[in-house]
N, C-alpha and C positions, 0 to 999 in steps of 0.2 A: 839741589838734584843732580845725584852722580848718575852717568852713564848706563849702570847697569838698571836703576829706577826708572830712566826713561825707556830704556826698552823692554820693562815688565810694566809698564803703567799702562791707563787706558787704553790713549792711544795703539801701543802695542796691541793687546790684548783685542783690540777691533781686526786688527790687521792679520792677528792670526786667524780670527773667525771667518773673517772672508777667505783666507788658504784654505780652510777646512772646511767653505763651500764649494769653492774649486775643486776640490777631492772627491765631494759628494755628486758634483755633476758632471766629473770622469768617470765614478764608478758606474753613477745610471747611464752613462752614454757606450757601455759597454755592448748594446745590442747591437751596435756595428764596428766590430772590432778592429777595424785597419783605422781609424779613426781615433776608436774610444781607448787603444792602448797606448798613445802615444800622452794625451788625456789623464792617465792615470801616473803614468812616469812621469809626467811634468809634476803633479800633483804631489805625489811622496814625495819628489825634489823641492817644494816647497816647503812642504811639512817641515821635512829635516833642517833647512836650511832657517826657519820662522824659527826651531827647538834650540838651533846656535845661537839665534841672538840676529842674525843676519837678513833684516829686516826689507830692505831693499833688492837683494837677489831673489829673496821668497816671494816679493810682489811681482818680480819679471817672471819668474816661472808660475807664478798662480795663474797670471794671465797668456801663458801661453797655455797653460792648460785650462782654462777657460773658451779658448781660443778652437783648442782640439778639442775639447767638447760640444762646441757648436758644430763643429766641420761633421763629428759623430753626428749628431741628430738631426741635421741637414742631408748631408748624402745618404745618413740611413734610410730617414723618412721616402728620400725619392726611389732608393732604390727597392726598398719594398711597397713600394706605390709601382712601379713597373714592372716588377714580377706580381703584383696582385693582377694587372691591367692583361698581363701575358696567359696568368691563368684562368682569367674570365675571358678569355677570348679563346680560348682551346678545350676549357673543361666542358663536362657533358655536350661533345660531340660538335662542339663548335658550333652550337647554336647562335650566339649573342653575334661571334663574325658571320654567319649566313645571315643572319637577320639585319645587319647593321651595316655589314661591309661587303655585301654580293659582288663578289669579282665581278661576275659577267655584266654589272653594270655599272660600276664602277672604271668597265675599261671600254663600255661603248661610247665610240667618238660620237655618235647622235644623241644620247640622254645628256651630253657634256656641253653639248650645241645649245642645246635646248635650254639647260638648264643657263648658262651664261647668257643667253637671249632672254630667259626672266627677270635672271640677274641685272642686267642692264637697266631692266624699270624700274625696281628698287633702289638702284645709285640714282638715277634722273629724278625719281619723285623726293628722295631726301636729298639731294642738291638742293631744286627748288624750293620745297617747304624750307629747308632751312636759312636762303633767305630772304622768306617771308618772316618766317618765325622771327629775325633778328631785328628786321625793322617794323612790325607790327609790337611785339612783344615791349620794345622801346617804346613804343606810342604810349601804351596801356601805362605803362609805368608810371610816365612823365606824366598822365591823365590824373591817375590816382595820387600825385603828390601836389598838383594843384592848389595854390595859397588862396585862402578868402572866400567867404560864404557864398559868394555869387557861384563859384567853382562846382559847390557840392552837390545838384544836381548828376554834372557829369562824373563828377568823382562814383556818384553811388552807382552810375551804372559801368564804370570800370571794376568797381569793386562786386557787383552781380556776374558779369564773364568772370571773372576770375575765379570765383569763389563757383558759379556753376560748374566751369569749365574742368576744373581740378577734381570734381567729387563724379563726374560723368568716367566711366571707363571707356578706353581709346577707342576699343570695338566698340562699342553702342554709336561711339561719337562717327564711325567709319560707317556704321550700319542706317543710322539715324540722315545722313548726309547722304551717302553714298546711294543710299535707294530711296529715300524717304523723298528728298530735293526734287529726283528724275520723276517720281511717280505723282508728286504734287506740282510740278511744273511752276515752280518758284522763280518769279520773275527775277532776271538779271543769269541766274547758275542753272535757271532748268535746261540746261540744253549745252552741259558741260559735259565733256567725255568721264568716263569710271575712273582716268587717270586722274583728270583734273580735280573729282570728286574726294578722290585721295589725299591730293594734297590738300585741297583745303580743309577735310576732317583733320588730318593731323595737324596742317599750321593753326588752326583754332584748338586744339587740344595742347600742343607745346607753347601757343603764344601764351597760355592761361600761366602755364610752369615757369616761363623764362621771362615773364613781366616780373615775378615777384624773386627771382634772383634780380635783375633789374634794380630792381625799388630795394633790394636790401643794399646793394651795393652804392646807392646812390644814398640813402640816406646814413650810410657809414662814414659821408665825407664832410667831416669836421664843421662844424656852423660859423666857423672865424675863417673857412675859405670863402664860404656867402656873403660874411659881412663884409670882407674885404673888399670883394669883387663889387659889391654895392656901394662901399665907401670910394672907390673909383670911377663911379658914374654908369658903369652896365645897368642894365637892365635886369629883369625874371629871366625873362628866354635869353637873352646874349649870360648870362651869367651860368646857367644850365648847359648852354651847349659850349661855350668857349672852360670853365671851371671845373663844374662839379661833374657832366656826363663825360668827358674822356678820362675823369682818373678813376672815377667808378667801374668802366667799362675794362678797363686794368685789372682792377681789386675781383673782379668776379669771373675773370678767363675761366679758371680752373672746375666750377659748378657748372660753368656754359658749356665746358665739354663735355661734362659728366648728360648733361641734358641730350647734347647732339649725337651723343653716343646711343644715349636711349629712342633718340629718334631712328637712327638708322636700324637699330632692330625691329622697333615697332612697324616699320615699311612691311613688315612680314605677314602684317592685317592684313593689309589690303585684298588679299586675295579672297577674302569673305565677299567681296560687292562683285566679284566676276573678274578684277585684273588680272590678267595672265602674266604673273609674277612668278618667281622662283619656285615659292612656295605650292602655286596651283600646278605647277608644271612637275613640281616633286611628287604631287597628287597621281598626276595622271600619269606618271610612270611607275609608279606603286602599284595604280589599280592593276596597271597591265602585266607589271611582273612580280607581283604578288611579293614584294620586298620594298624593306624603309630601308634600304641603299642612297635613294634618291634623296629623301630627307637627309640623310649624313652628308651627301653631296651638298645640298644646301645649306645646312650648317658650316661646313666648311670654306662657303662662297664669303659668307659674311666672317667667320675669323679671318680670312686673309685680309679681308679691307679694314675691320674694327681692331684688330693689335696693331698694323703700321701705323694706322690712326692716331691711335691713342698714343703712341710712340712715340710719333713726329710731333703731338702735342704738347706731350711733356717737354720733349725739348726744346722746344720754345719754351716753353715756361720758365724752364732753366735758366735758358740763357737770357730771357730778361730780365730773371732775379738775378742773376752773376752781375749783369750790365747795373741792375739798382743798387748791389751792395758795393759793387764796385767804383759809384758813383759818391761814396758817402764818403 
């Protein structure tokens, strides 16, 4: 096969088709000209070079066209989104801005002090409930995996707990625990405060979810790990403690983080049982001022905690992953 046939054969045809795809993407990205025009220029160069048989330069120009096309799409969508938000805030006499971003409330130092005081309660509930959930869920997961017929009854109880509290909406659990336990004067927990009831309710709810995450991680450990540990003379408890659980916990860190972000946000529902958290205080401000700006303030406070927390956890995950890959 000579050089000309090699350039015009099936591989070359695929490359030319790929270049034409870049051209289509560049033309479609013209809705944001500052980045769309370079995409068109590079795609035309790629098509010209491909027609001349210069496949490698054509591919290079095609890659540049594709990159500029994506720049156009990303920057264009961002610009249009910002423009839409500006239009939304100022259209119809600025009604959206007045309702959600009332300047008199957003600049009220007393309102911010009250909101921060309530938000601190949400943070405390989240931190305490998270510690309880981490321990309680692991216990439930291990109980569900106990071997042997003798452990069948306790495995059944653990399964009933998980299925029950995963079926109940979290707000119903908060109502039943926060209001019902106090009215029924349930022994041991009948004298809890509203905040303690809120922590208990969220721990019961998220304990069911997180236990399933733990169980999935434990079951993902290959059976050879258990067999090797038992062959060395370790008991079942020692095998779980020193071999299986440490590996399983490392594997389930990402889904655990998702659950804890959800737990942090669900602390907003504890206001239904009278806890003076950030949502309750926002409701009081709304009733006195007639504006939803206080709810926007509450949303902003949750945003300020959730996003840095998420980015920090992702950074930890990437660092752990890079260390693992570097050790291979």
